[in-house]
N, C-alpha and C positions, 0 to 999 in steps of 0.2 A: 390535494389543491390542483395538481396537474390535471388530474381527471376532470375537475370541474371546469378549468380553463378550456380544455379540449372538448368538452361536451359529452364525455363518456357517460356521465350520470343519466343524461337524457336518453341516450341510446339504450342503455341497459334496464331502464326503469319501465318495463312493459307490464301493465297490470294484469293480474290473474283474472280468469273468467269465474264469476261467482256461480257455484253449483249447489244443488240439493242432492243428498246422498240416500236415497231409500234402499239401496242394496250395494254390496261390495262391488259387483260387476259394472253397475252403473257408474259408481264412484271412480273406479279404475279408468273406465273409458272417458269420463269427463276430465280427470286428471291428465290423461294422455292428450286429450285434445287441447287442454290449457297449456301444456308443456310444448305441444307443437305450435301452438299460436305464439308462445314466447320465443321460440326458435325461429319461426317464420319472421316475426317482427324484428328481432335482433339481425337476422341475415338481410332484411330489407334496409334497415338503417345502416348496416356495415356496408351494403352495396351502394347506397346512397353517399356515404362518406367516401367510399373509394372513388365513385364517379366524380364527386367534387374535387377530390385531391388530384385526379387525373386531369380534370379540366383547368385547375390552377396550374399545374406543370405544363400542359399544352400551350396555355395562353403565354405563360413565361418563355417558353422555348420559341414560340411564334414571334415574340416581341424581340427576342435575342436574334432570331434569324433575319428579321427586317433591320435591325441594328447593323448586323455584320454585312448586310447587303448595300448598306450605305444610306438608309433612310434616316435623315438628320433628326426628325421628330422622334423616331423610335429610338435613336441614340441617346437623345436627352431623357426620354421616358425610362430607358434601361438604367441609366446613371440615377434617376429618381428613385427606381425600385431597389437598386443596390443600396442607396442612401437610407431609404426607409426602413431597410432590414439590417442596417449595419449594427445598431446597438442591441438588436435581438440576437442575431446569429453570432455576434462576437462572443457572447457567453450566455446561452439560453438559461442555464441554472441561475445565473446571477439575475437575469431578467425576471425570472419567475419569483425569486426571492425579493426583488424590488417591488413586485406587485403585492406581495404580503405586507410590505412596509406601507405602501400606498393604501391599502385597505385599513390598517390600523390608524393612519392619519387622515383619513377622509372626514373632512369636517361635515359633510351632509351624507348620512347613510343612503339616502335615496338616490345618490349618484353611483352607488356601487354596481347596480346591474349594467349600467354603461361602461364602466371599467372592465367588467368581466367580458362584455361583448367586444370591445375594442382589443382586449388582450387575446381573446380567442381567434378573432379574425386575423390579427397581425401575426400570431404564431403559425396559423395555417397557411397565410400568404407567403411568410418568409421560409416556411419549410419547403415550399415549392421553387424557391430561389436558389438555383445551384445545390439543390438537395439539403439546404440549411447550412451550407458551407460559409465560411467567412470570406468575404470579398474585400481585399485591401483598399484602403482609400486612394492609393495611387491608381488603381484600376477604375474606380468611380470617376475620379478627376479626369482621367484619360478619355472616358466616354463623353464627359461634358466637353473637353477640348475638341474631341472629334466632331461632335454635334455642331460646335461653334464654327469649326472650320467648314463644316458643310452647309452653313447658312442659317442654322436655327438661333433666332435672336435671343430667346430666353437663355439658351446654353451660353451664348456669347457673353451675356451680362454675368452669368454665374461663373463662367470660367474666369473673366476678369477678377471677380471677387476672390475666388479660391486661389488664384495665382498672385494676388495682391499687386497686379500690374497697374502702374500709374496711367491713368487716362487723361490725356491733355484736353484742353478747352475745346479745340475744334472737333476732336472725336467725341467728346461728351455731348457737344451740340448735335452732332449727326446721330448718335445713339438716341437721343431724346426725340428727334424727328422721326427716325426709323420705328421706334416704339409706338408713337402716337399714330403713324400711318399704318401701323401693322394690323390693328383691330385684333391682336392677338392676346387673349387673357393671360397666357403663360408668360409672355414678354412683359405685360404691364405688372404682374405680380413679382416677377424678377427684378424689375426696375425698383419696386418698393423694398425688396429684400436686400438689394445691393446698392442703394442709393449713395452710400458714402463712398463706395469704390468707384462708382460709374458716372459721378457728376463733379465737375471741376468748376468752382465758383470763380467768376471774373467780374470785376467791377462793372456795374451797369448792365449786366447780363439780363435780358428780357425775361428768361425763364427762372430767374432767381425766386419769385414768388411761388413758383410751382414746385421747385426743387429743394427749397431750404425751409427752415422754421419749424415751429411745433406741428407734430403729427404729419410731416411730409411723407415719411415712409409708409406709415400707416394707411394714408389716403390713397396712395397707389395700390396697395394690397386690397383695400375694400373696393376700390373701383374695379379691379381684376374679378373679385368675387361677384360683383353685379354683372360683369360681362360674361359670367358662366364658368369661372375657374373653380377648381375642386375645393370649395370652402364649406360644403355641406357637413352636418354633424358627424357623419360616419367616414368622412374623407381622411386623407392622410394627414393634413394639417391639424384637425381637431383630434385625431387620433394620437399624434405625437404629443399634443399638449395634454391629453388625458393620461397617457401612459408615462410621461416624463414629468408633468407638473400637477397632476391630479385635478385638471380642468375638465371634468367628466359630467357637466351639467346636461349634455346632450343638445347644445346649442350649436348654431353654425359660427363661423369665424367672425363675421361681422357682429352678431349678437354678443359674442364673447368680448370682442374689443369695446363694444359700446358699454357693456357692463363694467368693464375694467377702467373705464375712464372715470376721473374723479368728480367731474361736475357737468352740468348741462351746457355750460359755456364751451367746454371741450368737445361735447357731442356735436353741438352746433357747427363749431369750427370744423370738425372732421366732415360733416355733411357738406359744408360749403367747398371744402378742398376736393372732396370726391366728385361733387357736381361739376367743377371746373375741369378736372382731368377728363371725365366722361365727355364733356362738352367739346374738348380739344380732340379726343379720340375720334369722335363722330364727325369731326371736321366743321363744327359749327362756329 
């Protein structure tokens, strides 16, 4: 099973060259050519795999270099990367066994190829993150805190939630204004993910309708998706949902959420709430 996840089956499955054998010498020459072709093919695929692995490691090391140099966005992205790999690198054997369970409980077998794709990509990506070593949660939280201190708004919202820090009404109002003014999909998505932690309701608050009620958090997330946040089918969000919850239909995050809603009335409500957030983000 590990071989399938890592794609070794594809790399070794090089077809033999069909030949006719009028004589022993010709047959031997053709067998030698076929063997050479298989060897060359295996070498080519191995080289490509090595190049891809090197590229992943180089990309991770560059991200870490930028983070250490003080780039706030890179610091948040480094924390995101560690976070996405935490449940994989914590125990790779358990992760792979969990995939076996996912396969047996998959309600729609046509979703299995997407599960395999997500698993293969995540294992490869996380193998390049500190060589597959476990990164403790306190390190992850530390990078979010550093990014927040250096001015990254999405990291600030995330850090508030992780530290369970109480946000007073005045700060909550300023955070909302900052997010709406930022035109930053990451900040908008983080607002949705941490709404409970970063919004303090006060009587008569004009933002109450935007920040509370049914589907409030979901609306902020979908708005971020429409602004360009990483909500595509092969992104980290849908990868996590596939690997952890068997949501492997190959849809984007908005499509997944729309399908999960129970009624057309809820879908229409979500559309209205998303439109209002986007209107405010765009300053209309």
